[in-house]
C-alpha positions in Angstrom: 15.7 17.9 -8.4 12.5 18.3 -6.5 14.2 20.7 -4.0 16.1 23.6 -5.4 18.5 25.0 -2.9 22.1 26.1 -2.8 24.8 23.6 -1.7 25.2 25.0 1.7 21.5 24.7 2.4 21.4 21.2 1.1 23.4 20.0 4.1 21.9 16.8 5.3 20.1 18.0 8.3 18.7 14.5 8.9 21.9 12.6 8.0 23.2 10.0 10.4 26.7 9.2 11.6 28.6 6.7 9.4 28.1 3.9 11.9 24.4 4.4 12.1 24.2 4.5 8.3 26.1 1.3 8.1 23.6 -0.3 10.6 20.7 0.9 8.5 22.3 -0.5 5.3 22.9 -3.9 7.0 19.3 -3.8 8.3 18.0 -3.2 4.8 20.0 -6.1 3.4 18.7 -8.4 6.2 15.1 -7.2 5.3 15.7 -8.1 1.7 16.8 -11.6 2.8 13.7 -11.9 4.9 11.6 -10.9 2.0 13.3 -13.5 -0.2 12.5 -16.2 2.4 8.9 -15.2 2.6 8.6 -15.2 -1.2 9.9 -18.8 -1.3 7.5 -19.8 1.5 4.6 -18.2 -0.4 5.4 -20.4 -3.4 5.9 -23.5 -1.3 3.1 -23.3 1.2 -0.6 -23.2 0.3 -4.1 -24.5 1.0 -3.3 -27.3 -1.3 -0.4 -29.3 0.2 2.4 -30.0 -2.3 5.7 -31.8 -1.6 8.9 -29.8 -2.2 9.6 -32.0 -5.2 6.3 -31.0 -6.8 7.0 -27.3 -6.1 10.5 -27.7 -7.6 9.0 -29.4 -10.6 6.5 -26.7 -11.1 9.1 -24.0 -10.9 11.7 -25.5 -13.3 10.3 -28.5 -15.1 6.6 -27.6 -15.9 4.7 -30.3 -17.7 1.1 -29.2 -17.1 0.4 -31.5 -14.1 -1.9 -30.4 -11.3 1.0 -29.5 -9.0 2.5 -27.4 -11.8 -0.7 -25.4 -12.2 -0.9 -24.8 -8.5 2.7 -23.5 -8.4 2.0 -21.2 -11.4 -1.0 -19.8 -9.6 1.1 -19.3 -6.5 3.8 -17.5 -8.4 1.3 -15.0 -9.9 -0.2 -14.5 -6.4 3.3 -14.0 -4.9 4.3 -11.4 -7.5 1.1 -9.5 -7.0 1.6 -9.6 -3.2 5.1 -8.2 -3.7 4.0 -5.4 -5.9 0.8 -4.5 -3.9 2.7 -4.7 -0.5 5.4 -2.4 -1.7 2.9 0.0 -3.1 0.8 0.1 0.1 3.9 0.6 2.2 5.3 3.4 0.1 1.8 5.1 -0.1 1.5 4.9 3.7 4.9 6.4 4.3 4.3 9.2 1.8 0.9 10.1 3.3 2.3 10.0 6.9 4.9 12.5 5.9 2.5 14.6 3.9 -0.1 14.8 6.7 2.6 14.8 9.4 0.6 12.1 11.1 2.5 8.9 11.9 -0.8 7.0 12.2 -2.1 7.9 8.8 -2.7 5.3 6.1 -4.0 5.3 2.5 -7.6 5.0 3.6 -7.2 8.4 5.3 -7.6 10.3 2.0 -10.5 8.2 0.8 -8.6 6.4 -1.9 -9.8 2.9 -0.9 -13.3 4.2 -0.7 -13.1 5.7 -4.2 -11.9 2.4 -5.7 -14.5 0.4 -3.9 -17.4 2.7 -4.9 -16.3 2.7 -8.5 -16.2 -1.2 -8.6 -19.7 -1.4 -7.1 -21.0 1.1 -9.6 -19.4 -0.9 -12.5 -21.0 -4.2 -11.3 -24.4 -2.8 -10.4 -25.1 -0.3 -13.1 -23.0 -1.5 -16.0 -23.2 -5.2 -15.4 -19.4 -5.7 -15.5 -18.2 -8.9 -13.9 -14.7 -9.3 -15.4 -11.8 -8.5 -13.1 -9.8 -7.3 -16.2 -12.5 -4.6 -16.8 -13.4 -3.4 -13.3 -9.8 -3.1 -12.3 -9.8 0.1 -14.5 -12.9 1.4 -12.7 -11.2 0.9 -9.4 -8.2 2.8 -10.5 -10.2 5.6 -12.0 -12.3 5.8 -8.8 -9.2 6.1 -6.7 -7.7 8.7 -9.0 -11.0 10.8 -9.0 -11.2 10.8 -5.2 -7.5 11.8 -4.9 -8.2 14.8 -7.2 -11.4 15.7 -5.1 -9.4 15.5 -1.9 -6.8 17.8 -3.3 -9.3 20.4 -4.5 -11.5 20.3 -1.4 -8.4 20.5 0.8 -7.5 23.8 -0.8 -5.5 22.7 -3.8 -2.5 25.1 -3.8 -3.3 26.2 -0.3 -3.8 22.7 1.0 -2.5 21.8 4.5 -2.2 18.4 6.1 -5.3 19.1 8.3 -7.4 20.1 5.3 -6.4 17.1 3.3 -7.2 14.7 6.2 -10.6 16.3 6.8 -11.5 16.3 3.1 -10.5 12.6 2.8 -12.4 11.6 5.9 -15.6 13.4 4.7 -15.4 11.8 1.2 -14.7 8.4 2.7 -17.8 8.5 4.9 -20.0 9.6 2.0 -18.6 6.9 -0.4 -18.9 4.1 2.1 -22.5 5.1 2.8 -23.1 4.9 -1.0 -21.3 1.5 -1.1 -23.4 0.0 1.6 -26.6 1.3 0.2 -26.0 -0.1 -3.3 -24.9 -3.5 -2.0 -27.9 -3.8 0.3 -30.3 -3.0 -2.6 -28.5 -5.3 -5.0 -27.9 -8.8 -3.6 -26.1 -9.9 -6.8 -23.6 -7.0 -6.5 -23.1 -8.0 -2.8 -22.3 -11.6 -3.8 -19.8 -10.5 -6.5 -18.2 -7.9 -4.3 -17.9 -9.7 -1.0 -14.5 -11.2 -1.7 -13.0 -8.2 -3.4 -14.1 -5.8 -0.6 -12.2 -7.7 2.1 -8.9 -7.7 0.1 -7.6 -10.8 -1.6 -4.7 -12.1 -3.7 -6.6 -15.1 -5.0 -7.6 -13.4 -8.2 -4.0 -12.8 -9.2 -3.3 -13.5 -12.9 -0.6 -12.5 -15.3 -3.1 -10.2 -17.1 -4.0 -8.3 -13.8 -0.3 -7.9 -13.0 0.5 -6.5 -16.5 -2.4 -4.0 -16.2 -1.3 -2.5 -12.9 2.5 -2.9 -13.3 3.2 0.3 -15.2 1.2 2.4 -12.6 2.9 0.6 -9.7 6.4 1.1 -11.1 5.8 4.8 -11.9 4.3 5.4 -8.4 7.2 3.7 -6.7 9.8 5.7 -8.6 8.0 9.0 -7.8 7.6 8.1 -4.2 11.2 7.3 -3.7 12.2 10.6 -5.5 10.1 12.6 -3.0 12.2 11.5 0.0 14.3 14.7 0.2 11.5 17.3 -0.2 9.3 15.4 2.2 12.2 15.4 4.7 12.2 19.2 4.4 8.5 19.5 4.8 8.5 17.4 8.0 10.5 20.2 9.6 7.6 22.6 9.0 6.5 24.8 6.1 8.7 27.8 7.1 11.8 25.6 7.4 11.0 23.8 4.2 10.7 27.1 2.3 14.0 28.3 3.8 15.6 25.1 2.5 14.2 25.8 -1.0 11.4 23.2 -1.1 8.5 23.9 -3.3 5.6 23.0 -1.0 2.8 23.0 -3.5 4.7 20.9 -6.0 5.7 18.4 -3.3 2.2 18.1 -2.0 0.8 17.6 -5.6 3.4 15.0 -6.4 2.9 13.2 -3.0 -0.8 13.1 -3.6 -0.2 11.8 -7.1 2.2 9.1 -5.9 -0.1 7.9 -3.1 -3.1 7.8 -5.4 -1.4 5.9 -8.1 0.2 3.4 -5.7 -2.9 2.8 -3.6 -5.3 3.0 -6.5 -3.4 0.4 -8.5 -2.9 -2.0 -5.5 -6.6 -1.6 -4.5 -7.8 -2.2 -8.1 -5.9 -5.5 -8.2 -6.4 -6.8 -4.7 -9.3 -4.9 -3.2 -8.9 -2.6 -0.1 -6.3 -4.1 2.2 -6.0 -2.3 5.5 -3.2 -1.6 8.0 -0.3 -2.5 5.8 0.3 1.1 4.8 -0.1 2.2 8.4 1.8 -0.4 10.4 5.0 -1.0 8.4 6.1 2.7 7.9 5.3 3.5 11.5 7.3 0.5 12.8 10.1 1.2 10.4 10.4 4.8 11.6 11.1 3.5 15.2 14.5 2.2 14.1 15.4 4.2 11.0 14.5 7.6 12.5 12.6 10.3 10.6 14.7 10.2 7.4 12.5 9.2 4.5 15.5 8.2 2.4 15.6 5.2 4.7 11.9 4.9 5.6 10.8 4.5 2.0 13.1 1.7 1.0 12.5 -0.2 4.2 8.7 0.2 3.8 9.0 -1.0 0.2 10.8 -4.2 1.4 9.0 -5.0 4.6 5.4 -4.3 3.5 5.4 -7.2 1.1 6.8 -9.3 4.0 3.7 -8.5 6.1 1.3 -8.9 3.2 2.7 -12.2 1.9 3.1 -13.4 5.5 -0.6 -12.7 6.2 -1.5 -14.5 3.0 0.4 -17.6 4.0 -1.3 -17.6 7.4 -4.7 -17.3 5.7 -3.9 -20.3 3.5 -2.8 -22.5 6.5 -5.4 -21.7 9.2 -8.5 -22.5 7.2 -7.3 -25.5 5.1 -8.5 -26.8 2.8 -10.3 -23.4 2.3 -8.6 -20.0 2.7 -8.9 -16.9 4.8 -8.7 -13.8 2.7 -5.5 -11.7 3.3 -7.5 -8.6 4.0 -9.1 -10.3 7.0 -5.8 -11.5 8.3 -4.2 -8.1 8.1 -7.2 -6.6 9.9 -7.0 -9.2 12.7 -3.2 -8.6 13.0 -3.5 -4.8 12.6 -6.2 -4.0 15.1 -4.2 -4.9 18.2 -1.0 -3.4 16.7 -2.9 -0.1 16.0 -4.3 0.1 19.5 -0.8 -0.5 20.9 0.7 2.2 18.7 -2.0 4.7 19.7 -1.5 4.0 23.4 2.3 4.2 23.1 1.9 7.6 21.3 -0.4 8.9 24.0 1.9 7.8 26.7 4.9 9.5 25.0 2.9 12.7 24.8 2.0 12.8 28.5 
């Protein structure tokens, strides 16, 4: 258990009446069905138009035809979108709870910037061009920045404000470095331009296998943190009274967010707004209980990511619009709406 408290103190202070819990459960089931529909659409719809017969043949009767190859590529792309979307949604929900800021996202702590800077360094100074190699640089860069944010934020004395300030400062410095290197090295710019906007087009079985252990471990850890994070959202004093170990919860939350966001960014590039929008929207109908927010975010974030990827394949046929561009276009207006609604609620 991540929260050690006697039975009487473990009363579910954020529990809901049975009827509301039933509604949430039904809503989660509906969300899973929506995700299944989007997964099927992701396999069936693409920049290359295939008939339903060709898609069916590629799924169940593969014989190496052009259509079969396209379907195989779409399956890998869809699986990566599922994993990366769930990872970004969970990372965003954990960070919003950790920083007590409902508009926080994985980029707030500099994790995206760390991954991007590491990949630019690998390409420019080490001559690495293989995705299977620089995916590890991206992950290590994200992990290194996560550790830096934790120590600069005060380590055991870290507070939400200190962590956010440390992440913002590191992000600014790393993005400055990123732009300087790419401007001075046009070859690096050409190799990086698709990765930096976020894309699922490079999805392969090898990439998925490399990041899968990290994504699974991060998801399990994030889901296990629901109860202690619930306690922390009521304030440090209340959380201590409930028996929560604040330092341990913050360390594990940072670790979960870093692993999830680092692995997703390593495989797909930095994709914005998914980790911000979905947990925030989910909270509006689940309430503040992270035992519901986290599962909903894990299911609905892939819906957004795969849906954006499908839109990118359709609007620019026969070419494609990268998923990171689509999420940014969709996320900008939504973010403005959320900020304005939050300001209105505070007035």
